[in-house]
C-alpha positions in Angstrom: 63.8 12.5 -34.9 61.0 14.1 -33.0 58.7 16.6 -34.6 58.8 20.2 -33.6 55.7 22.5 -33.5 57.4 25.0 -35.9 57.8 22.2 -38.5 54.2 21.3 -38.3 53.1 24.9 -38.7 55.3 25.4 -41.8 54.2 22.1 -43.4 52.6 22.9 -46.8 50.2 20.7 -48.8 51.6 18.8 -51.8 50.1 17.2 -54.8 49.9 13.9 -52.9 49.4 13.3 -49.1 52.5 12.7 -47.1 53.4 11.7 -43.5 55.6 13.5 -40.9 56.8 11.0 -38.3 57.2 11.9 -34.6 58.5 8.5 -33.6 57.0 5.6 -31.7 54.4 5.0 -34.4 52.9 8.5 -34.1 52.7 10.6 -37.3 51.0 13.6 -38.9 49.3 13.1 -42.3 49.2 16.2 -44.4 46.5 16.1 -47.2 46.5 17.9 -50.6 43.8 20.1 -49.2 46.0 21.2 -46.3 44.5 19.2 -43.5 46.9 17.9 -40.9 45.7 14.7 -39.2 47.2 12.8 -36.3 47.5 9.0 -36.4 49.0 6.3 -34.1 49.8 3.0 -35.9 51.1 0.5 -33.4 51.2 -2.3 -36.0 50.3 -3.0 -39.7 46.8 -4.0 -38.9 45.4 -1.1 -36.9 45.6 2.7 -37.1 44.1 5.1 -34.5 42.9 8.6 -35.4 43.8 11.1 -32.8 42.3 14.3 -34.2 43.2 17.3 -36.4 46.0 19.8 -35.9 45.9 22.5 -34.6 42.8 21.5 -32.6 44.9 18.7 -31.3 48.4 20.0 -30.6 51.6 18.1 -30.8 51.6 17.8 -27.0 48.0 16.5 -27.0 48.7 14.0 -29.8 51.7 12.6 -27.8 49.6 12.3 -24.6 46.8 10.6 -26.5 49.3 8.2 -28.1 50.8 7.4 -24.7 47.4 6.8 -23.1 46.5 4.4 -26.0 49.8 2.6 -25.8 49.3 2.1 -22.1 45.8 0.8 -22.6 46.9 -1.6 -25.3 49.7 -3.0 -23.0 47.2 -3.6 -20.2 44.1 -4.8 -22.1 45.4 -5.9 -25.5 44.9 -4.4 -28.9 41.6 -6.1 -29.7 39.9 -5.1 -26.4 40.9 -1.4 -26.9 39.7 -1.4 -30.5 36.3 -2.9 -29.3 36.0 -0.3 -26.5 36.7 2.6 -28.9 34.2 1.2 -31.4 31.6 0.9 -28.7 32.1 4.5 -27.6 31.6 5.7 -31.2 28.5 3.5 -31.6 27.2 4.6 -28.2 27.4 8.2 -29.3 25.4 7.3 -32.4 22.8 5.6 -30.2 21.9 8.8 -28.4 18.2 9.0 -28.4 17.9 12.6 -29.7 20.3 11.9 -32.6 18.3 8.9 -33.7 15.0 10.9 -33.4 16.5 13.7 -35.6 17.5 11.2 -38.3 14.1 9.5 -38.1 12.3 12.8 -38.4 14.2 13.6 -41.6 13.0 10.4 -43.1 9.5 10.8 -41.7 9.1 14.4 -43.1 9.8 13.1 -46.6 6.9 10.7 -46.4 4.2 12.9 -44.7 2.2 16.0 -45.3 3.7 19.1 -43.7 0.8 19.5 -41.3 1.1 15.9 -40.1 4.9 16.2 -39.7 4.5 19.4 -37.8 2.2 17.7 -35.3 4.6 14.8 -34.8 7.5 17.2 -34.2 5.4 19.0 -31.7 4.7 15.8 -29.8 8.4 14.8 -30.0 9.4 18.1 -28.4 6.6 18.2 -25.9 6.5 14.7 -24.6 9.3 12.4 -25.9 12.5 14.3 -25.9 12.1 15.8 -22.3 11.7 12.2 -21.1 14.4 10.4 -23.0 16.9 13.0 -24.3 20.5 12.2 -23.5 19.8 8.4 -23.1 21.4 5.6 -25.0 18.4 4.1 -26.8 19.7 0.7 -26.0 19.3 1.4 -22.3 15.6 2.3 -22.4 13.5 -0.5 -20.9 9.9 -1.6 -21.4 9.0 -0.6 -17.8 10.1 3.0 -18.6 7.9 3.2 -21.7 4.9 1.9 -19.7 5.6 4.5 -17.0 5.8 7.2 -19.6 2.6 6.2 -21.4 0.7 5.8 -18.1 1.0 9.6 -17.5 -1.0 10.4 -20.6 -4.6 10.0 -21.5 -5.5 7.1 -23.9 -5.7 9.1 -27.2 -2.3 10.8 -26.5 -0.8 7.5 -25.4 -1.9 5.8 -28.6 -0.3 8.5 -30.7 2.9 8.5 -28.6 3.2 4.7 -28.8 2.9 4.8 -32.6 5.5 7.6 -32.7 7.9 5.6 -30.5 7.4 2.5 -32.6 8.5 4.4 -35.6 11.6 5.7 -33.8 12.6 2.2 -32.4 11.9 0.5 -35.7 14.2 3.0 -37.4 16.9 2.4 -34.7 16.5 -1.4 -35.3 17.0 -0.9 -39.1 20.2 1.0 -38.3 21.3 -1.9 -36.0 21.5 0.5 -33.0 19.3 -1.9 -31.1 18.6 -5.6 -31.6 14.9 -5.6 -30.9 12.1 -3.0 -31.0 10.7 -3.1 -27.4 7.7 -1.0 -28.4 6.3 -4.2 -29.9 5.9 -5.5 -26.4 3.8 -2.6 -25.2 0.1 -3.4 -24.8 -2.0 -0.3 -24.0 -4.8 -2.6 -22.8 -2.6 -3.2 -19.8 -2.7 0.5 -19.0 -6.1 1.5 -20.2 -8.4 -1.4 -19.3 -12.1 -1.7 -19.9 -12.9 0.0 -16.5 -15.0 2.7 -18.2 -17.3 0.0 -19.6 -17.5 -2.3 -16.6 -17.1 0.4 -13.9 -14.3 -1.4 -12.2 -11.9 1.0 -10.5 -8.3 0.0 -10.3 -5.1 1.6 -8.9 -2.2 1.9 -11.4 0.2 3.4 -8.9 2.4 0.6 -7.5 3.3 2.3 -4.3 -0.4 3.1 -3.5 -1.4 -0.4 -4.5 1.2 -1.8 -2.1 -0.4 0.4 0.6 -3.7 -1.3 0.2 -1.9 -4.7 0.6 0.1 -3.6 3.6 -3.2 -2.7 5.3 -4.5 -6.2 5.0 -1.3 -8.2 5.6 -1.9 -8.3 9.4 -5.4 -9.8 9.5 -6.0 -8.8 13.1 -8.4 -7.2 13.7 -11.2 -8.1 11.3 -9.5 -11.4 10.2 -12.4 -12.6 8.0 -12.7 -9.4 6.0 -9.0 -8.6 5.8 -8.1 -12.2 5.2 -10.4 -12.5 2.2 -9.0 -9.3 0.6 -5.5 -10.5 1.3 -6.1 -13.8 -0.5 -7.5 -11.8 -3.5 -4.2 -10.0 -3.6 -2.1 -13.1 -3.3 -4.0 -15.3 -5.8 -5.6 -12.8 -8.3 -8.8 -14.7 -7.9 -12.3 -13.1 -8.4 -13.9 -12.0 -5.1 -16.7 -14.5 -5.6 -14.3 -17.4 -5.9 -12.5 -16.3 -2.8 -15.6 -15.9 -0.7 -16.7 -19.4 -1.7 -13.5 -21.1 -0.5 -14.1 -24.0 1.9 -11.5 -25.6 4.2 -11.6 -28.8 2.2 -10.3 -26.8 -0.9 -7.0 -26.0 0.8 -4.0 -28.4 0.4 -1.6 -27.1 3.1 1.0 -29.7 2.4 1.4 -29.0 -1.3 0.5 -25.3 -1.1 -2.4 -25.5 -3.5 -5.9 -24.1 -3.4 -8.4 -26.2 -5.3 -11.3 -24.1 -6.9 -14.3 -26.2 -8.0 -15.5 -25.2 -11.5 -18.9 -24.2 -10.1 -17.0 -21.4 -8.1 -15.4 -20.0 -11.3 -16.8 -17.5 -13.7 -16.1 -19.9 -16.6 -17.4 -23.2 -15.3 -15.4 -25.6 -17.5 -12.9 -27.4 -15.3 -11.7 -27.4 -11.7 -8.8 -25.1 -11.1 -5.6 -25.3 -9.0 -4.1 -22.1 -7.6 -0.4 -22.2 -6.3 -0.1 -20.5 -3.0 2.9 -18.5 -1.7 4.0 -19.1 1.9 2.2 -16.1 3.2 -1.1 -17.2 1.7 -0.7 -20.6 3.4 0.2 -18.9 6.7 -2.9 -16.7 6.3 -5.1 -19.7 6.0 -3.5 -21.3 9.0 -4.1 -18.1 11.0 -7.8 -18.1 9.9 -8.3 -21.6 11.3 -8.5 -19.9 14.7 -11.7 -18.3 13.6 -13.2 -21.4 11.9 -17.0 -21.5 12.3 -18.0 -24.0 9.6 -17.2 -25.2 6.1 -16.5 -21.7 4.6 -13.2 -20.0 5.3 -14.5 -16.5 5.0 -17.7 -16.7 7.1 -19.0 -14.9 10.1 -21.6 -17.5 11.1 -20.4 -20.7 9.4 -23.5 -21.0 7.3 -22.7 -18.7 4.3 -19.7 -16.7 3.0 -19.1 -13.1 4.0 -20.7 -10.5 1.8 -19.0 -8.7 -1.1 -20.2 -5.4 0.5 -18.1 -6.0 3.6 -15.0 -6.4 1.5 -15.8 -3.4 -0.7 -16.4 -1.3 2.4 -13.0 -2.2 3.9 -11.2 -1.3 0.7 -13.0 2.1 0.7 -11.9 2.7 4.3 -8.3 2.1 3.4 -8.6 4.5 0.4 -10.1 7.3 2.6 -7.6 6.7 5.4 -4.6 7.3 3.2 -6.2 9.4 0.4 -5.4 6.8 -2.2 -6.6 6.4 -5.7 -9.7 4.1 -5.5 -9.6 0.4 -6.4 -12.3 -2.1 -6.5 -12.1 -5.8 -5.6 -12.0 -6.7 -9.3 -9.6 -3.8 -9.8 -7.0 -5.8 -7.9 -7.0 -8.3 -10.8 -6.6 -5.4 -13.3 -3.6 -4.2 -11.3 -2.2 -7.7 -11.2 -2.5 -7.9 -15.0 -0.9 -4.5 -15.5 1.9 -4.7 -13.0 3.0 -8.3 -13.9 3.4 -7.2 -17.5 4.9 -3.9 -16.6 7.5 -5.0 -14.0 7.9 -8.8 -14.4 7.2 -10.0 -17.9 10.2 -8.7 -19.8 12.8 -9.3 -17.0 11.7 -12.8 -16.2 10.5 -14.1 -19.5 6.9 -14.6 -18.4 4.5 -15.3 -21.3 1.1 -13.8 -21.7 -0.4 -17.2 -21.6 0.9 -17.9 -18.1 -0.5 -14.5 -16.8 -3.8 -15.1 -18.4 -4.1 -18.6 -16.9 -3.1 -17.2 -13.6 -6.2 -15.0 -13.9 -8.3 -18.0 -14.8 -8.9 -16.7 -18.3 -9.7 -19.4 -20.8 -7.9 -19.6 -24.2 -9.9 -17.6 -26.8 -8.6 -20.0 -29.4 -11.3 -22.7 -29.0 -9.5 -25.4 -30.8 -6.3 -24.9 -28.8 -8.3 -24.7 -25.6 -9.8 -28.1 -26.3 -6.5 -29.8 -26.9 -4.2 -28.0 -24.5 -4.7 -29.4 -21.0 -1.4 -28.4 -19.6 -2.1 -26.2 -16.5 1.3 -24.3 -16.3 1.2 -24.9 -12.5 5.0 -24.7 -12.2 5.2 -21.5 -14.3 2.3 -20.0 -12.4 3.9 -20.8 -9.0 7.0 -18.9 -10.2 4.9 -16.0 -11.3 3.0 -15.8 -8.0 6.3 -15.8 -6.1 7.6 -12.9 -8.2 4.2 -11.2 -7.7 4.5 -11.6 -4.0 8.0 -10.1 -4.0 6.8 -7.2 -6.1 4.0 -6.5 -3.5 6.3 -6.7 -0.5 9.5 -5.0 -1.9 
């Protein structure tokens, strides 16, 4: 027999909990403390909690049961159970809830003044950016974008703070991996202050520089050289020294003799994307001698001419300045920020693509693998990033 609302209202607590059945596996559990809880139990293995009366009325409980029953018929019991568990877990994974729990633990281990500063940073910087998010959905790229907006001292403090939050979430199994471990502030704050190399950390502006040199006409020698720097991440000196004999059009490889590299240990092979090959083909029309980038055929074009053209682009569009070497800094930053995590690119491949030798001297001596295949894949991804 179906339950009536008046029966539920009059139901009194007893010494032991008891059930009032509504039929079709829906029942009300009355506890010794007077709580009245709705449950739907379609079989002996699983029971679904539907809420507490009177917050969930008799009519509401029946509707919830009907909806659950229908979902089970369509999807199967196991799928429905998994989906409900995921919803509950997702609620627990809300960023602000995890932060609150982490702060409770943090405050127990820190001086009040230190904890107060941390709470202030959380409220000022972190929560306005990530509040309402499922922590599992936050990507490395977003963390980089967030930290790039800060000065270096603030970014360092915020990275440390985020590492604490994500480590806490990992310990609670809300996430499988602490992504903050992959964040390298050196990729955001390079040694430009020391070496006076300006670089552009805004991807859209950086693409504007590249767009301005993609069509090498007019000024094919100047624009072509800058374009090749973008497409190879080579140092400007190595690019200006390129001779026609260094280009393998058929295999899409640029051979750089060791004497044209900063670290003169071994000759180097650079994989070329199709547009780089096509650019060299276009430049054949202006061939005047052995050097690709030469106005008279006798010596390479000057670094000053290349720098001047970059500065003209910057003034024309009011962009953040970049230097020729800064293009390499941007390559290092953007490949790690936008490509590394998603495509599983290792730091080693990026470093070799920039012609950096292994700092581990023993490993450098014994490891002669040139990662050409991996670097070709990286440069294709880099080209897509530049042109998307």
